[in-house]
N, C-alpha and C positions, 0 to 999 in steps of 0.2 A: 663565376660571378657574371651577373647580367647588368646591363645598363638600362636605367629607367629615366624618365623625364617628368618633372613636376609640371602639372597643367597650370593654366592661368588662374584657376580657382584653388590652387595649392593642393590638388589631389594627385595621387600617383596610382598607376595601374600596376598591380602586382603581377609578376610573371606567373604563367599557368602552373609551374612547378610549386610555387608557394600557395596559390589559391587552392590547390588540392589538400593542403595541410590545415586550412582554417575554414571556418564557416561564418556566415553573417552573425553579428552580435557577439563574436568573440572579443575579448578585451585584452589590451596589451599595456605594459608599462613601457615608457619611452625614456631613454637617457641619451644625453649628448655629451661627448667628450671631444673637444676640438672640432674636427671636420667629420667625426664619426657619429652616426645615429644608430642606436640599437633599439630593437623592439623585443620585448620579452612577453610571451603569452602568459596570461593569468589563468591558472587552472582553478576553476570554480567547482566546488563540490555540487553534485546533483542532490536535490532535496530528498529524492527517493533513496539514494545511497545512505544519506544520514539517517533516514527513518529505518532502513534495514539494519542499521547497527544498534538499534534500541534492543533492550534486554528481552522483552517479551511482547505479547499482543495486547497488553493492557494499555489503557490511555496514558500518555506521558504526563508526568507531574509538571506543575508550573516551573519548577526548578530545571527540569530536563528541557522544556521548551525554551526557557531563558538561555540555557547553555548553548543550544543549537543556534538560536538567533545571534548570540555573541560570536560564535565561531564563524557563521556566514558573514556577518558584518566585518569581522577582522580580516577575512580573506578578500573581501571586496575592496578594502582600503589599499 
C-alpha cells in the first residue's frame, strides 16, 4: 500500500504501478464506505469486437444495430 496526497485542486497522482494498468480515457465507478474509497474499472466493449460477433458479412439489420446500441449504452451506465 502506498501513500498519496490530494492536491489543492483535488487531484491525486497515481503511483507508477497503477498507471501501468490503465490508460487515458479509462472510466471507473467510484464508491465510498466510511473512510474507504474504491475505484472499479469499467470494461467497455470495443465496437470492433461487437462487429466481429455478427453472424456473417451481410449488412446488419436495424434490429441488430439497435441491439448493439442498447448493449453499449447499458455498459456505459
